[in-house]
Every structure is written in structure tokens, then in C-alpha cells.
GUGUDREN-616606 format. One record per residue (C-alpha): residue number from 1; x negated, y negated, z. Coordinates in Angstrom, 1 decimal, m for minus. Layout:
REM residues N
[node NUM; [X; Y; Z]]
...
REM end
This chain:
REM residues 361
[node 1; [m121.8; m39.0; 147.1]]
[node 2; [m123.0; m42.6; 146.3]]
[node 3; [m120.9; m45.5; 147.4]]
[node 4; [m121.2; m46.9; 143.9]]
[node 5; [m119.4; m44.0; 142.2]]
[node 6; [m116.4; m45.1; 140.2]]
[node 7; [m113.3; m43.5; 138.7]]
[node 8; [m110.6; m45.2; 136.5]]
[node 9; [m107.3; m44.4; 134.7]]
[node 10; [m104.8; m45.0; 131.7]]
[node 11; [m102.5; m46.6; 133.2]]
[node 12; [m105.2; m47.0; 132.9]]
[node 13; [m103.0; m49.0; 129.7]]
[node 14; [m100.4; m46.4; 130.8]]
[node 15; [m101.7; m47.2; 131.5]]
[node 16; [m102.5; m46.6; 134.5]]
[node 17; [m104.1; m44.4; 134.7]]
[node 18; [m108.0; m46.9; 137.2]]
[node 19; [m109.5; m46.2; 140.5]]
[node 20; [m112.9; m46.8; 142.1]]
[node 21; [m114.0; m44.2; 144.6]]
[node 22; [m115.9; m46.7; 146.6]]
[node 23; [m113.8; m49.8; 147.5]]
[node 24; [m116.0; m52.0; 145.3]]
[node 25; [m113.5; m54.2; 143.4]]
[node 26; [m114.4; m55.8; 140.1]]
[node 27; [m113.3; m59.1; 138.8]]
[node 28; [m113.2; m57.7; 135.2]]
[node 29; [m109.7; m56.5; 134.7]]
[node 30; [m107.6; m54.1; 136.6]]
[node 31; [m109.9; m51.6; 138.6]]
[node 32; [m112.9; m52.7; 136.5]]
[node 33; [m111.5; m51.3; 133.2]]
[node 34; [m112.8; m54.5; 131.5]]
[node 35; [m116.4; m53.9; 132.5]]
[node 36; [m118.8; m53.5; 129.6]]
[node 37; [m120.6; m50.1; 129.8]]
[node 38; [m123.4; m48.9; 127.5]]
[node 39; [m124.4; m45.5; 126.4]]
[node 40; [m120.8; m44.1; 126.1]]
[node 41; [m119.1; m43.1; 122.9]]
[node 42; [m117.3; m46.0; 121.1]]
[node 43; [m113.6; m45.9; 120.0]]
[node 44; [m113.4; m46.7; 116.3]]
[node 45; [m110.6; m46.5; 113.7]]
[node 46; [m110.3; m43.4; 111.5]]
[node 47; [m110.7; m40.6; 114.0]]
[node 48; [m109.3; m37.3; 112.7]]
[node 49; [m107.4; m35.8; 115.6]]
[node 50; [m107.7; m32.0; 116.0]]
[node 51; [m105.6; m29.8; 118.3]]
[node 52; [m106.1; m28.0; 120.5]]
[node 53; [m109.6; m29.6; 120.9]]
[node 54; [m108.2; m33.1; 121.6]]
[node 55; [m106.0; m31.8; 124.4]]
[node 56; [m109.2; m31.1; 126.3]]
[node 57; [m111.8; m33.4; 127.9]]
[node 58; [m114.0; m35.9; 126.1]]
[node 59; [m116.9; m36.4; 128.5]]
[node 60; [m118.9; m38.6; 126.1]]
[node 61; [m116.3; m41.3; 126.8]]
[node 62; [m116.2; m43.2; 130.1]]
[node 63; [m112.5; m43.0; 131.0]]
[node 64; [m109.7; m40.4; 130.3]]
[node 65; [m106.3; m39.3; 131.6]]
[node 66; [m103.5; m36.8; 131.2]]
[node 67; [m100.4; m38.7; 132.4]]
[node 68; [m96.9; m37.2; 132.8]]
[node 69; [m93.7; m38.8; 134.0]]
[node 70; [m90.2; m37.2; 134.1]]
[node 71; [m86.7; m38.5; 134.4]]
[node 72; [m84.6; m35.8; 136.1]]
[node 73; [m81.3; m35.1; 137.7]]
[node 74; [m80.4; m32.5; 140.3]]
[node 75; [m77.4; m30.2; 140.3]]
[node 76; [m75.2; m32.9; 141.9]]
[node 77; [m76.2; m35.4; 139.2]]
[node 78; [m78.5; m37.4; 141.5]]
[node 79; [m81.3; m39.1; 139.6]]
[node 80; [m85.0; m38.7; 140.5]]
[node 81; [m88.4; m39.3; 139.0]]
[node 82; [m91.7; m37.4; 139.0]]
[node 83; [m95.3; m38.3; 138.2]]
[node 84; [m98.3; m36.0; 137.6]]
[node 85; [m101.6; m37.6; 136.5]]
[node 86; [m105.2; m36.4; 136.2]]
[node 87; [m107.9; m39.0; 135.7]]
[node 88; [m111.5; m38.4; 134.6]]
[node 89; [m114.4; m40.9; 134.7]]
[node 90; [m118.0; m40.5; 133.8]]
[node 91; [m120.4; m42.2; 136.1]]
[node 92; [m123.2; m42.0; 133.6]]
[node 93; [m123.4; m41.2; 129.8]]
[node 94; [m124.1; m37.8; 128.5]]
[node 95; [m125.9; m35.3; 128.3]]
[node 96; [m123.8; m33.5; 130.9]]
[node 97; [m125.5; m32.1; 133.9]]
[node 98; [m124.7; m28.9; 135.7]]
[node 99; [m123.2; m28.2; 139.1]]
[node 100; [m123.1; m31.0; 141.7]]
[node 101; [m125.4; m33.1; 139.5]]
[node 102; [m122.5; m33.4; 137.0]]
[node 103; [m121.6; m37.1; 136.4]]
[node 104; [m117.8; m36.5; 136.0]]
[node 105; [m115.5; m37.6; 138.8]]
[node 106; [m111.8; m36.6; 138.9]]
[node 107; [m108.7; m38.0; 140.6]]
[node 108; [m105.1; m36.8; 140.7]]
[node 109; [m101.9; m38.7; 141.5]]
[node 110; [m98.5; m37.1; 142.1]]
[node 111; [m95.3; m38.8; 143.1]]
[node 112; [m91.6; m38.2; 143.5]]
[node 113; [m89.0; m41.0; 143.5]]
[node 114; [m85.4; m41.0; 144.6]]
[node 115; [m83.0; m43.9; 145.1]]
[node 116; [m83.9; m44.2; 148.8]]
[node 117; [m87.4; m42.7; 149.0]]
[node 118; [m90.7; m42.7; 147.1]]
[node 119; [m93.5; m40.2; 148.0]]
[node 120; [m97.0; m40.1; 146.6]]
[node 121; [m100.3; m38.3; 147.1]]
[node 122; [m103.9; m38.7; 145.8]]
[node 123; [m106.7; m36.2; 145.6]]
[node 124; [m110.3; m36.4; 144.4]]
[node 125; [m112.9; m34.0; 143.0]]
[node 126; [m116.4; m33.9; 141.6]]
[node 127; [m117.0; m32.3; 138.2]]
[node 128; [m119.3; m29.4; 137.5]]
[node 129; [m118.2; m27.1; 140.3]]
[node 130; [m114.8; m25.9; 139.1]]
[node 131; [m112.6; m28.0; 141.5]]
[node 132; [m111.1; m30.0; 138.6]]
[node 133; [m111.2; m30.0; 134.8]]
[node 134; [m109.4; m29.5; 131.6]]
[node 135; [m109.6; m26.6; 129.0]]
[node 136; [m108.2; m27.0; 125.6]]
[node 137; [m107.2; m23.3; 124.8]]
[node 138; [m105.3; m21.9; 126.6]]
[node 139; [m104.5; m25.4; 127.8]]
[node 140; [m105.2; m26.0; 131.5]]
[node 141; [m105.6; m29.3; 133.4]]
[node 142; [m106.2; m29.0; 137.2]]
[node 143; [m107.4; m30.6; 140.3]]
[node 144; [m107.3; m28.2; 143.3]]
[node 145; [m103.9; m26.6; 143.3]]
[node 146; [m102.3; m29.3; 141.1]]
[node 147; [m102.0; m27.8; 137.6]]
[node 148; [m100.6; m28.4; 134.2]]
[node 149; [m101.1; m25.1; 132.4]]
[node 150; [m100.2; m23.5; 129.1]]
[node 151; [m100.5; m19.9; 127.9]]
[node 152; [m101.2; m17.9; 124.8]]
[node 153; [m97.6; m18.9; 123.7]]
[node 154; [m98.4; m22.7; 124.0]]
[node 155; [m98.2; m24.3; 120.5]]
[node 156; [m101.2; m26.5; 119.9]]
[node 157; [m99.3; m29.1; 117.8]]
[node 158; [m96.6; m29.7; 120.5]]
[node 159; [m98.6; m28.8; 123.6]]
[node 160; [m95.6; m26.7; 124.7]]
[node 161; [m94.6; m24.8; 126.7]]
[node 162; [m96.6; m25.7; 129.8]]
[node 163; [m96.1; m25.2; 133.5]]
[node 164; [m96.6; m28.1; 135.9]]
[node 165; [m96.9; m28.2; 139.7]]
[node 166; [m98.2; m30.4; 142.5]]
[node 167; [m97.6; m30.9; 146.2]]
[node 168; [m98.1; m33.6; 148.8]]
[node 169; [m97.6; m33.6; 152.6]]
[node 170; [m93.8; m34.1; 152.3]]
[node 171; [m93.0; m33.1; 148.7]]
[node 172; [m93.7; m30.6; 146.0]]
[node 173; [m92.4; m29.7; 142.5]]
[node 174; [m92.8; m27.1; 139.8]]
[node 175; [m91.5; m27.6; 136.3]]
[node 176; [m91.5; m25.9; 132.9]]
[node 177; [m91.9; m28.2; 130.0]]
[node 178; [m90.8; m27.4; 126.5]]
[node 179; [m90.8; m29.3; 123.2]]
[node 180; [m89.9; m28.5; 119.6]]
[node 181; [m91.7; m31.5; 118.0]]
[node 182; [m95.4; m32.2; 117.7]]
[node 183; [m97.3; m34.8; 119.7]]
[node 184; [m97.1; m38.4; 118.4]]
[node 185; [m100.2; m40.5; 117.5]]
[node 186; [m99.9; m44.0; 119.0]]
[node 187; [m101.2; m47.2; 117.4]]
[node 188; [m102.9; m46.9; 114.0]]
[node 189; [m103.0; m43.1; 113.6]]
[node 190; [m104.1; m42.7; 117.2]]
[node 191; [m106.4; m45.8; 117.4]]
[node 192; [m104.7; m48.0; 119.9]]
[node 193; [m105.9; m51.7; 120.0]]
[node 194; [m105.9; m53.3; 123.4]]
[node 195; [m107.1; m56.8; 122.5]]
[node 196; [m108.2; m58.9; 119.5]]
[node 197; [m111.9; m58.5; 120.7]]
[node 198; [m112.4; m54.8; 119.9]]
[node 199; [m111.1; m53.0; 123.0]]
[node 200; [m109.2; m49.9; 122.1]]
[node 201; [m108.4; m46.3; 123.1]]
[node 202; [m107.6; m43.1; 121.4]]
[node 203; [m104.0; m42.5; 122.4]]
[node 204; [m101.3; m39.9; 121.7]]
[node 205; [m98.1; m38.8; 123.5]]
[node 206; [m95.7; m36.0; 123.8]]
[node 207; [m92.4; m37.9; 124.5]]
[node 208; [m90.1; m34.9; 123.6]]
[node 209; [m90.7; m32.7; 126.6]]
[node 210; [m87.6; m31.1; 128.1]]
[node 211; [m88.0; m30.3; 131.8]]
[node 212; [m86.5; m27.8; 134.2]]
[node 213; [m87.6; m26.5; 137.6]]
[node 214; [m87.4; m27.4; 141.2]]
[node 215; [m88.3; m30.3; 143.5]]
[node 216; [m88.7; m30.2; 147.3]]
[node 217; [m88.5; m33.1; 149.7]]
[node 218; [m88.9; m32.4; 153.4]]
[node 219; [m88.5; m28.7; 152.9]]
[node 220; [m85.2; m29.1; 151.0]]
[node 221; [m85.5; m27.7; 147.5]]
[node 222; [m83.2; m28.7; 144.6]]
[node 223; [m83.0; m27.6; 141.0]]
[node 224; [m83.7; m30.3; 138.4]]
[node 225; [m83.5; m30.8; 134.7]]
[node 226; [m84.3; m33.8; 132.4]]
[node 227; [m86.7; m35.4; 130.0]]
[node 228; [m90.5; m35.9; 130.4]]
[node 229; [m93.2; m37.9; 128.6]]
[node 230; [m96.9; m37.2; 128.6]]
[node 231; [m99.6; m39.8; 127.5]]
[node 232; [m103.1; m38.9; 126.6]]
[node 233; [m105.8; m41.6; 126.3]]
[node 234; [m109.5; m41.8; 126.4]]
[node 235; [m111.9; m44.8; 125.9]]
[node 236; [m115.1; m46.4; 127.1]]
[node 237; [m113.7; m49.9; 127.7]]
[node 238; [m109.9; m50.1; 127.3]]
[node 239; [m109.5; m53.7; 128.5]]
[node 240; [m111.1; m57.0; 127.8]]
[node 241; [m112.8; m58.8; 130.7]]
[node 242; [m110.0; m61.4; 130.9]]
[node 243; [m107.1; m58.8; 130.9]]
[node 244; [m105.9; m58.4; 134.5]]
[node 245; [m103.4; m55.6; 134.1]]
[node 246; [m100.4; m54.3; 132.2]]
[node 247; [m96.7; m53.6; 132.1]]
[node 248; [m95.9; m50.3; 130.3]]
[node 249; [m92.6; m48.7; 129.3]]
[node 250; [m91.8; m45.2; 128.2]]
[node 251; [m88.1; m45.1; 127.2]]
[node 252; [m85.8; m42.2; 126.3]]
[node 253; [m82.9; m43.6; 124.3]]
[node 254; [m79.6; m41.8; 124.5]]
[node 255; [m79.7; m41.5; 120.7]]
[node 256; [m82.7; m39.2; 121.0]]
[node 257; [m85.2; m41.9; 119.8]]
[node 258; [m88.1; m42.9; 122.1]]
[node 259; [m89.7; m46.3; 122.6]]
[node 260; [m93.2; m47.0; 124.0]]
[node 261; [m93.9; m50.7; 124.8]]
[node 262; [m96.7; m52.4; 126.7]]
[node 263; [m98.1; m55.9; 127.3]]
[node 264; [m101.6; m56.5; 128.5]]
[node 265; [m101.6; m59.6; 130.7]]
[node 266; [m104.4; m62.0; 130.0]]
[node 267; [m105.7; m64.6; 132.4]]
[node 268; [m105.0; m67.4; 130.0]]
[node 269; [m101.3; m66.5; 129.8]]
[node 270; [m101.5; m65.2; 126.2]]
[node 271; [m100.4; m61.6; 126.7]]
[node 272; [m101.1; m58.8; 124.2]]
[node 273; [m97.9; m56.8; 123.5]]
[node 274; [m97.5; m53.7; 121.3]]
[node 275; [m94.8; m51.1; 120.7]]
[node 276; [m94.0; m47.9; 118.8]]
[node 277; [m90.5; m46.7; 117.9]]
[node 278; [m90.4; m43.0; 117.8]]
[node 279; [m87.5; m41.6; 115.9]]
[node 280; [m85.7; m38.4; 117.0]]
[node 281; [m87.3; m36.4; 114.2]]
[node 282; [m90.9; m37.5; 115.2]]
[node 283; [m91.4; m40.3; 112.7]]
[node 284; [m92.9; m43.5; 114.1]]
[node 285; [m92.9; m47.2; 113.3]]
[node 286; [m95.2; m49.7; 114.9]]
[node 287; [m93.7; m52.8; 116.4]]
[node 288; [m95.8; m56.0; 116.1]]
[node 289; [m96.3; m58.2; 119.2]]
[node 290; [m94.4; m61.0; 117.5]]
[node 291; [m91.3; m58.9; 117.5]]
[node 292; [m91.4; m57.9; 121.1]]
[node 293; [m89.7; m59.9; 123.8]]
[node 294; [m90.5; m58.7; 127.3]]
[node 295; [m89.0; m60.9; 129.9]]
[node 296; [m89.5; m60.1; 133.6]]
[node 297; [m86.7; m61.2; 135.9]]
[node 298; [m87.2; m62.7; 139.3]]
[node 299; [m89.9; m60.8; 141.2]]
[node 300; [m89.4; m59.3; 144.6]]
[node 301; [m92.0; m58.7; 147.3]]
[node 302; [m93.4; m55.2; 147.5]]
[node 303; [m96.4; m54.3; 149.6]]
[node 304; [m97.3; m57.9; 150.0]]
[node 305; [m97.2; m58.6; 146.2]]
[node 306; [m94.6; m60.2; 143.9]]
[node 307; [m93.5; m57.7; 141.2]]
[node 308; [m90.8; m58.0; 138.5]]
[node 309; [m89.0; m54.7; 138.8]]
[node 310; [m86.2; m55.7; 136.5]]
[node 311; [m86.7; m56.6; 132.8]]
[node 312; [m84.9; m57.9; 129.8]]
[node 313; [m86.3; m56.4; 126.5]]
[node 314; [m85.4; m57.4; 123.0]]
[node 315; [m86.7; m56.2; 119.6]]
[node 316; [m84.7; m58.0; 117.0]]
[node 317; [m85.9; m56.0; 114.0]]
[node 318; [m84.4; m52.9; 115.6]]
[node 319; [m81.3; m54.6; 117.0]]
[node 320; [m82.4; m53.8; 120.6]]
[node 321; [m81.5; m55.9; 123.6]]
[node 322; [m81.5; m54.1; 126.9]]
[node 323; [m81.7; m54.8; 130.6]]
[node 324; [m83.9; m52.4; 132.7]]
[node 325; [m83.5; m51.7; 136.4]]
[node 326; [m85.4; m49.4; 138.7]]
[node 327; [m84.0; m46.3; 140.4]]
[node 328; [m86.0; m47.5; 143.5]]
[node 329; [m87.5; m50.9; 143.6]]
[node 330; [m90.1; m49.8; 146.1]]
[node 331; [m91.8; m47.2; 143.9]]
[node 332; [m95.3; m48.4; 145.0]]
[node 333; [m98.3; m46.0; 144.8]]
[node 334; [m100.5; m47.2; 147.6]]
[node 335; [m103.5; m45.3; 146.2]]
[node 336; [m107.2; m46.4; 145.9]]
[node 337; [m106.2; m49.1; 143.4]]
[node 338; [m102.5; m49.4; 143.9]]
[node 339; [m99.8; m49.9; 141.3]]
[node 340; [m96.1; m49.7; 140.7]]
[node 341; [m94.8; m46.5; 138.9]]
[node 342; [m91.2; m45.5; 138.9]]
[node 343; [m88.1; m44.3; 136.9]]
[node 344; [m85.8; m46.9; 135.4]]
[node 345; [m82.5; m47.0; 133.5]]
[node 346; [m81.3; m49.4; 130.9]]
[node 347; [m78.2; m50.6; 129.1]]
[node 348; [m77.1; m53.1; 126.6]]
[node 349; [m77.4; m52.5; 122.8]]
[node 350; [m78.9; m49.1; 123.8]]
[node 351; [m78.7; m46.9; 126.9]]
[node 352; [m81.1; m44.4; 128.4]]
[node 353; [m83.7; m43.8; 131.1]]
[node 354; [m87.5; m44.1; 131.2]]
[node 355; [m90.5; m45.0; 133.3]]
[node 356; [m92.2; m48.4; 134.1]]
[node 357; [m95.8; m48.9; 135.2]]
[node 358; [m97.1; m52.2; 136.4]]
[node 359; [m100.8; m52.7; 137.3]]
[node 360; [m103.0; m55.6; 138.4]]
[node 361; [m100.4; m57.5; 140.5]]
REM end
């Protein structure tokens, strides 16, 4: 495999979702996601989403991910978090080639977080040989033995129920995910702007997953239940060249509403924020950047970097003012291109739990 092969994520906008198989770093945005590439399909407004087809892979686009996080509690009420992510990157544009000549590269990330430990694992695969891939119907996304899988009973509009499993050297988990509401289109009917210069992705979420199953750390299994959130994005250039990374929040409010927020950090200091309030019944309302106040608190040092793991968030038009804190401040994924990903809780005008992702620090 060539040393120049690349693979990237969401997260990434997540993200996160961005990783390069070689260790060739790019100056253009987090993990090279701001690099201009030609020959791949463009992201344009007005796409008509179709399910189950859009649950599957889109190999004409350069970057894609299936990204799930879960806020869980065990039978003793102890909080924990879980991540399962599958990334795809095309090294060259279509047409697709067969077997080992296929230009798709796949990567998986899995993690488990408790108050005093954070475990993660990373795996890679080449497309075209069955080691990794995604099928739309019945839904199946896999890389080696890490699987998110539906059945003939899986409802296309909700992408539920599905089974989820992954394992690392010192952890494993297996969950059943159910939802009774359809997936939610983010941005402008699924067209998610990432800058004022044309960068965008196609983006939808399933924020209404209910999770139950088991989690094992150091050969000690526990039963867990809770809430989960899946993000789906694909693009050919999700960042502008001067965007260095992002801070992304997926929040489950105790009221039953959901809130997705992110800010893309720009090198000139003029960040690009966006939000979407998802009501309990599935209705959505976009939140303009001017109405979003994301204030990081004093950063702490993690893995030789300064990261703001606590945040103050305000959205005046919704009467929201909350303080967010992590379950484990050291939820650092030391993967090919490393990033922070972990469960958080919040209180103030609203209470709840969620996930925070920070890239490019």
C-alpha cells in the first residue's frame, strides 16, 4: 500500500470523523480535510435524500462516516460513554475498481469512557475485498468484527432497530439500538454549510436512539442502558483551507429535545458556528451563528495539548444557558490523527447529557 494513501473523517465536522494512513500531515485544515480535490462529486443544495439508499456508501464522494456516540448508565447508576465510528475515504475518483485495486480505504474507531478510564482502539481496511463496507438494505456497516447491523425488521426511515458491537484489547460492547422517530436532516434539508466559501457536506442524524446492552472492561461485564446519537456525513471537501478544526456538541436534553451545535475554528479567529434544535417530536429549527454563544473555559493540558474540556453555552432565542463538564477530562483518542471525544453532562437553564468532540488542537 502506497505511503501516500489517505483516509479522513466527520468529525470529520462531527465531526470527526479525518485520518491519514501515512503520517503525511497537511497544513490545510484538520487532517487535510481542507485540501482541494478534483474529480469527486460536489455537494450542492437541493439533494433529495432517499432511504434506505442514503444509509449506504457514496463512493463518488471523497470522505464519508457513520458516527455513533452513546451516553449510558450501568445497573448501579454509574455513567459511561461509548463511541463507534466507521470512516471511508476514496484515494482517487470513480469509476470504482475491483478487488485490491479498489480505491476505497476504511478506518474504524471504538472507545469506552468511564469517570476514571478511557479506552480506545483503531483498525484499518482496504475496500474491494470484503473486509469493510456498508450495505443499505438490510443495513450493515462493518470493519472486521466491528459491526452496526440491521435486519429485515429495520425501518428505513428511522434506521432502527440495529445491533452494534466492537472490541479492543481491554474492552468490548454490544448494544441494541431502537428509535421510534425518523432520522433528522441537518442544515438546509440535509445540506450542511461549513464555510462562507462553498464548503459543505450532506448531513443527517438519528438522535433518538435508545440503547441497551452490555459493556465489558478488563473482563468485567456490566449491563447498560441510555441514549445514543448517530451522525451521517459525506463530502468531497468539508473544510476550507484556513479552518483548523472544530468543537462539536450532541446534546440530549432532559425535556426530550436534542441540540446539535458546532463551531469550525478559523485561523483568523472568526469562527463559523451553526446549530439545530431538534424537538422531541422530530421537528427542527436551525440556529444562526449570531445566536450561538460557545465559550470555552480555562483549558487544561492533555497529551501535550491545551484543550477546553468545560464550556459555557448560551442560545438566547431558546432561553438556553448551560455549563458543560466532561465525565472524564482525559477522553483523548490517540489515533492516527488524534482528537478529544467524550461524554459530558450539563446544567443551568436546561439539564442533560451528551457528547463533545474537539479536533485540531
